[in-house]
C-alpha positions in Angstrom: 100.2 108.8 107.6 99.0 107.0 104.5 100.9 104.1 102.9 100.0 102.5 99.6 101.4 99.0 98.8 101.7 98.2 95.1 101.3 94.4 94.8 99.0 92.0 96.6 101.1 88.9 96.6 102.3 87.3 99.8 104.9 90.0 100.7 102.6 92.9 99.9 99.7 91.5 101.9 101.9 90.5 104.8 103.5 94.0 104.9 100.1 95.5 104.9 99.2 93.3 108.0 102.4 94.4 109.7 101.6 98.1 109.1 97.9 97.8 110.1 98.9 96.0 113.3 100.9 99.1 114.3 98.1 101.6 113.5 99.3 102.7 110.1 96.7 103.6 107.4 97.4 101.3 104.5 95.9 100.5 101.1 96.9 97.7 98.7 96.7 97.9 94.9 96.9 94.6 93.0 96.7 94.3 89.2 95.3 90.7 89.3 91.6 90.0 89.8 92.2 88.0 93.0 94.9 86.3 95.1 96.6 83.5 93.2 95.4 79.9 93.8 98.6 78.6 92.2 101.3 78.2 94.8 104.9 79.3 93.9 106.4 78.6 97.3 105.8 76.2 100.1 105.9 77.1 103.8 107.5 79.7 106.0 110.8 79.1 107.7 111.1 79.4 111.5 111.9 83.2 111.4 108.9 83.9 109.1 106.7 81.7 111.1 107.4 83.6 114.3 106.7 86.9 112.4 103.4 85.5 111.3 102.6 84.5 114.9 103.4 88.0 116.0 101.1 89.5 113.3 98.2 87.1 114.1 98.4 85.4 110.8 96.7 82.0 111.1 97.1 79.5 108.3 96.8 75.8 107.9 100.0 73.8 107.7 100.7 70.3 106.4 102.8 67.6 107.9 105.6 67.4 105.4 109.1 66.0 106.0 111.6 68.5 104.6 114.0 66.7 102.3 114.6 65.5 98.8 114.7 62.2 97.1 115.3 61.3 93.5 114.7 58.3 91.1 113.3 57.2 87.8 109.8 56.8 89.3 108.0 57.0 92.6 108.5 53.2 93.1 112.3 53.6 93.0 113.6 56.6 95.0 116.9 57.3 96.7 117.1 60.0 99.4 119.5 62.8 98.7 119.0 64.0 102.3 117.8 62.7 105.5 114.8 64.4 107.1 115.7 68.0 107.6 114.9 69.3 111.1 115.2 72.9 112.1 116.5 73.5 115.7 114.1 75.3 118.1 115.0 79.0 117.8 111.7 80.5 118.7 108.2 79.9 119.9 106.9 78.4 116.6 108.3 75.9 114.1 108.1 76.2 110.4 105.5 74.2 108.6 104.7 73.3 105.0 101.9 75.5 103.7 101.4 76.4 100.0 101.7 80.1 99.4 98.1 80.7 98.4 97.0 79.7 101.9 99.2 82.4 103.4 97.9 84.9 100.9 94.3 84.1 101.7 94.9 84.2 105.4 96.6 87.6 105.1 93.7 88.9 102.9 91.1 87.7 105.4 92.9 89.3 108.3 93.4 92.6 106.4 89.7 92.8 105.7 88.9 92.2 109.3 91.2 95.1 110.2 89.4 97.3 107.8 92.3 97.6 105.3 91.3 98.3 101.7 92.7 95.8 99.2 91.8 96.8 95.6 92.1 94.1 92.9 92.1 94.9 89.2 94.1 98.0 90.1 97.1 98.1 87.8 99.7 100.8 88.6 101.0 102.6 85.4 102.7 105.6 87.0 104.4 106.5 90.2 106.6 109.3 91.4 109.1 109.2 94.2 107.0 111.6 96.3 104.1 109.2 96.4 101.8 110.0 93.5 100.4 106.9 91.9 98.4 106.5 88.7 96.3 103.4 87.9 95.3 102.1 84.5 91.7 103.2 85.2 92.9 106.8 85.5 92.7 107.1 89.3 95.3 109.2 91.0 96.3 108.0 94.5 98.5 110.1 96.8 100.3 108.6 99.7 102.9 109.7 102.2 104.9 106.5 101.4 104.7 103.8 98.6 105.9 100.3 99.0 106.7 98.4 95.8 105.8 94.7 96.4 105.1 94.0 92.7 107.4 91.2 92.1 110.6 90.4 90.1 109.5 92.4 87.1 108.5 95.3 89.3 106.7 98.0 87.3 107.4 100.5 90.1 111.1 99.8 90.1 111.1 100.2 86.3 109.1 103.5 86.4 111.6 104.9 88.9 114.6 103.8 86.8 116.1 101.7 89.6 118.5 99.1 88.1 119.6 95.8 89.5 123.0 94.0 90.0 123.7 90.3 89.9 124.0 87.5 87.4 120.3 87.8 86.3 118.7 84.7 84.7 120.8 81.7 85.4 119.5 79.1 82.9 116.6 77.6 81.0 113.1 78.4 82.2 110.9 76.0 84.1 107.1 75.5 83.9 105.3 75.1 87.2 102.3 72.9 86.5 99.5 72.7 89.1 97.4 69.5 88.7 95.0 67.3 90.6 95.6 63.6 91.1 93.8 62.2 94.1 95.3 58.8 93.6 98.9 59.9 93.6 100.8 58.4 96.6 102.7 60.9 98.6 106.5 60.4 98.7 108.2 60.6 102.1 110.0 63.9 101.5 108.7 67.3 100.5 110.6 67.4 97.1 111.0 64.5 94.7 113.2 64.8 91.6 112.0 62.3 88.9 114.2 61.6 85.9 113.9 58.9 83.3 114.1 58.5 79.5 110.6 59.8 78.9 110.2 62.6 81.4 112.1 64.8 83.9 110.7 67.1 86.6 110.3 68.0 90.3 107.2 66.8 92.1 105.8 68.5 95.2 102.6 67.9 97.1 100.4 70.9 97.6 97.7 69.7 100.0 95.7 66.7 101.1 93.0 67.5 98.5 94.9 65.8 95.7 96.7 68.9 94.3 100.3 68.7 93.2 103.0 70.7 91.5 105.2 69.4 88.8 108.1 71.6 87.6 108.9 70.8 84.0 112.3 71.9 82.6 111.9 74.1 79.5 108.1 73.3 79.6 105.9 74.9 77.0 102.8 76.4 78.5 101.0 76.1 75.1 101.3 72.4 75.0 97.9 70.6 75.3 96.9 69.2 78.7 97.2 65.7 77.3 101.0 66.2 76.9 101.4 67.2 80.5 99.3 64.3 81.6 101.6 62.0 79.6 104.7 63.6 81.2 103.4 63.3 84.8 102.4 59.7 84.2 105.8 58.9 82.7 107.7 60.6 85.5 105.8 59.0 88.3 105.7 55.6 86.7 101.9 55.4 87.1 100.6 54.9 83.6 96.9 54.9 84.6 97.1 58.0 86.9 94.1 60.3 86.7 95.6 63.7 86.0 93.7 67.0 85.8 95.9 69.9 84.8 94.6 73.1 86.6 97.1 75.9 85.6 100.6 76.6 84.5 103.2 79.3 85.5 106.6 79.8 83.8 109.6 80.8 85.9 113.3 81.0 85.6 116.0 80.7 88.3 117.2 84.3 88.6 119.6 86.2 90.9 119.6 90.0 91.2 119.4 92.8 93.8 118.0 96.3 93.2 120.7 99.0 93.2 118.8 100.7 95.9 115.8 99.9 98.1 114.6 103.4 98.6 114.0 106.3 96.3 112.4 109.3 97.9 109.3 108.1 99.6 109.2 104.8 97.7 110.5 101.5 99.2 111.1 98.2 97.5 110.4 94.9 99.3 110.4 91.2 98.3 111.1 90.3 94.7 110.9 93.9 93.7 114.0 94.4 95.8 115.8 91.1 95.3 115.3 87.8 93.4 117.2 84.8 94.6 117.5 81.3 93.1 115.1 78.7 94.7 117.7 76.5 96.3 117.3 76.9 100.0 113.8 78.4 99.8 115.0 81.8 101.0 113.2 84.1 98.6 109.7 84.5 100.0 111.0 84.4 103.5 113.5 87.2 102.9 110.7 89.3 101.5 108.5 88.8 104.5 111.4 90.0 106.7 111.8 93.1 104.5 108.2 94.1 105.2 108.6 93.4 108.9 111.7 95.6 109.1 110.2 98.4 107.2 106.8 98.4 108.9 108.0 99.4 112.4 110.2 102.1 111.0 107.3 103.7 109.0 105.2 103.5 112.1 107.9 105.2 114.2 108.5 107.9 111.6 111.6 109.9 110.6 113.5 110.0 107.3 116.9 109.1 109.0 115.3 106.0 110.6 113.8 105.0 107.2 117.2 105.2 105.6 118.3 102.3 107.8 115.8 100.0 106.0 118.2 99.8 103.0 121.3 99.8 105.2 120.0 96.7 107.0 118.0 94.8 104.4 120.2 95.2 101.2 123.2 93.5 102.8 120.9 90.7 103.9 119.6 90.4 100.3 123.1 90.2 98.9 124.2 87.6 101.5 121.1 85.5 100.8 121.6 85.7 97.0 125.2 84.7 97.4 124.2 81.8 99.6 121.5 80.6 97.1 124.1 80.7 94.3 126.6 78.7 96.3 123.9 76.1 97.0 123.0 75.9 93.4 126.6 75.0 92.6 126.9 72.6 95.5 123.5 71.0 95.8 124.8 67.9 97.5 126.3 70.0 100.3 123.1 72.0 100.6 121.1 68.8 101.3 123.7 67.1 103.5 123.4 69.2 106.6 125.4 66.9 108.9 127.9 68.7 111.2 130.7 66.6 109.8 130.3 68.4 106.5 131.0 71.7 108.1 134.6 71.9 106.7 133.3 71.1 103.2 130.8 73.9 103.6 133.4 76.3 104.8 135.6 75.5 101.9 133.0 76.8 99.4 131.7 79.6 101.6 128.4 78.0 102.3 126.7 79.1 105.5 124.6 76.8 107.7 120.9 77.2 106.5 119.9 78.5 110.0 122.5 81.2 109.8 121.0 82.4 106.5 117.5 82.2 108.0 118.0 83.9 111.3 121.7 84.5 112.0 122.3 87.6 109.9 123.0 90.8 111.8 122.1 94.5 111.2 124.7 97.2 111.1 123.1 100.6 110.9 122.4 103.7 113.1 119.3 101.9 114.4 121.7 99.6 116.3 124.1 100.8 119.0 127.5 99.2 118.8 126.5 96.4 116.4 128.6 93.2 116.5 129.4 91.2 113.4 128.1 87.7 112.7 130.7 85.4 114.3 130.3 82.3 112.2 128.8 81.0 109.0 128.4 77.6 110.5 127.0 78.2 114.0 123.8 80.1 114.6 124.6 82.6 117.3 121.6 84.3 119.0 123.4 85.6 122.1 122.0 89.1 122.6 124.6 90.8 120.6 123.4 94.2 119.2 122.1 93.8 115.7 121.0 90.1 116.2 117.6 88.7 116.7 117.0 88.2 120.4 117.5 84.9 122.1 114.5 82.6 122.6 113.7 81.4 126.1 110.4 80.0 127.4 109.1 82.3 130.1 105.9 80.2 130.7 104.2 77.3 128.9 103.8 78.4 125.3 105.2 81.9 125.9 108.6 82.9 124.6 110.8 85.9 125.2 109.9 86.9 121.6 106.3 87.1 122.7 107.2 89.7 125.2 108.2 92.2 122.5 105.5 94.8 122.0 107.0 97.9 120.4 110.3 98.9 122.0 110.7 96.5 124.9 113.3 96.3 127.7 114.2 92.8 128.9 116.3 92.6 132.0 118.0 90.3 134.4 116.4 89.5 137.7 118.1 92.2 139.8 117.5 95.2 137.4 114.9 97.1 139.3 116.5 100.4 138.2 116.0 99.5 134.6 112.3 98.4 135.2 111.7 101.8 136.8 113.5 103.6 133.9 111.3 101.8 131.3 108.2 102.9 133.2 109.4 106.5 133.2 110.3 106.4 129.5 107.0 104.7 128.6 108.1 101.3 127.1 107.3 97.8 128.3 109.8 95.9 130.4 110.2 92.4 131.7 112.6 90.7 134.1 113.3 87.2 132.9 114.9 84.3 134.7 117.9 83.0 132.7 118.0 86.1 130.5 121.3 87.3 131.8 123.1 84.2 130.6 121.2 84.0 127.3 121.8 87.6 126.4 125.3 88.1 127.7 124.6 90.6 130.5 124.6 90.6 134.3 121.5 90.2 136.4 121.5 94.0 136.8 121.7 94.6 133.1 119.2 95.0 130.3 118.6 94.5 126.6 116.6 97.1 124.5 114.7 95.2 121.9 113.3 96.8 118.7 109.8 96.2 117.6 111.1 93.6 115.0 112.7 91.5 117.7 116.3 92.6 117.1 118.6 93.8 119.8 119.0 97.6 119.6 121.3 98.0 122.6 122.4 96.0 125.6 124.1 97.0 128.8 125.5 94.8 131.6 125.0 97.3 134.4 122.0 99.0 136.0 121.2 102.5 134.8 118.6 105.2 134.6 115.8 106.7 132.5 118.2 109.3 131.2 120.4 106.5 129.7 117.5 104.6 128.3 116.0 107.7 126.7 119.4 108.5 125.1 119.6 105.0 123.7 116.1 105.2 122.3 116.8 108.5 120.6 119.9 107.0 119.0 118.1 103.9 117.8 115.3 106.1 116.4 117.9 108.3 114.7 116.7 111.4 116.4 
């Protein structure tokens, strides 16, 4: 099977890694000359970080304190939030890392895996049966095509797939990348600066003196001297040495593609959904798209592949809605204290961790799925359709690290299930404490999909016949 990914941004490159890790032949076509050195997002949330860990993606992280402060200058800041700490939900924590580092790490890994990544390869034609035409006149034929070519997806446009949602929400912003080695780092990861001379959002990129300054309604054609003036005025540092490197315009946008699959073409990332930046959900949602799709392509079967849209499109709609609510109630978004739970409930705002890892899948690839029980409390209890519970099974090794393809995780008196897994040909593990964590008895078992989501659970001991039937149902055979 051959898969071609159109788009070599973060989601496209990561999806290629996920496929290559599962033995799928994949090629990436990217219209730009190289990966971007201009970060548009910062860091992976805990769910994306654990996916990266599974894939072997190694990238450098920075020690940033998630949070936001505001003021008329760096010398006079008021916190809008306390330090934001994610609870431990898996074997790896999130970490601040500018997007270009993740891109470069993925590209390096792909090349070590022998994956072909073609830059300067603009796609100008695509059919839903997998025939691609590039601007250079090359025709590429693939069994499946994955569109990871961004918010203005050319593939989506060529296939005539529309979008739903509010669209562009307001005035555009200009993302200005600059170098200022002498700029002191604020305590929190995001600083909103506002005074009579300049307004913008300041974010540190790395320890090499690079920063991002988001300028409302900024004009990319303004001379560098004007951006230097704005940054000095906003920070309150009139003698700051500022070297403007590059500029990227963007606008807060909310839409979801009307469908995520057309024939043998699938949409992932911003090609499938664009969400406003509040919450930082956009890139992370795209990475989860690719992770969901990759194992299904590796497993094969059109009915199973249909579950990609059935599972990921509702997540995209939920995430978009949550980002919109956060944009309307920013103070609640930043105030994550439990005592504000009633206020969040009143406006329909979910706890951020629920958006990140608490969503649940309802499709034929899950047996007896159970709905998400709460918008406020993250519940990872072994329910079918949810991401599996995290337990440490040994120093540095989590139950999530046990997942290798379809995997059966059992209680401590489930010898019949361990034998059944051996007969069926999937990995199995008996784990102390798993029965309580996953809502089964010690004789029971949980069938885990390759993406770490619960496909099926049973409280009682069983047989290879039952396990084989469950696998066939989950694989839509």
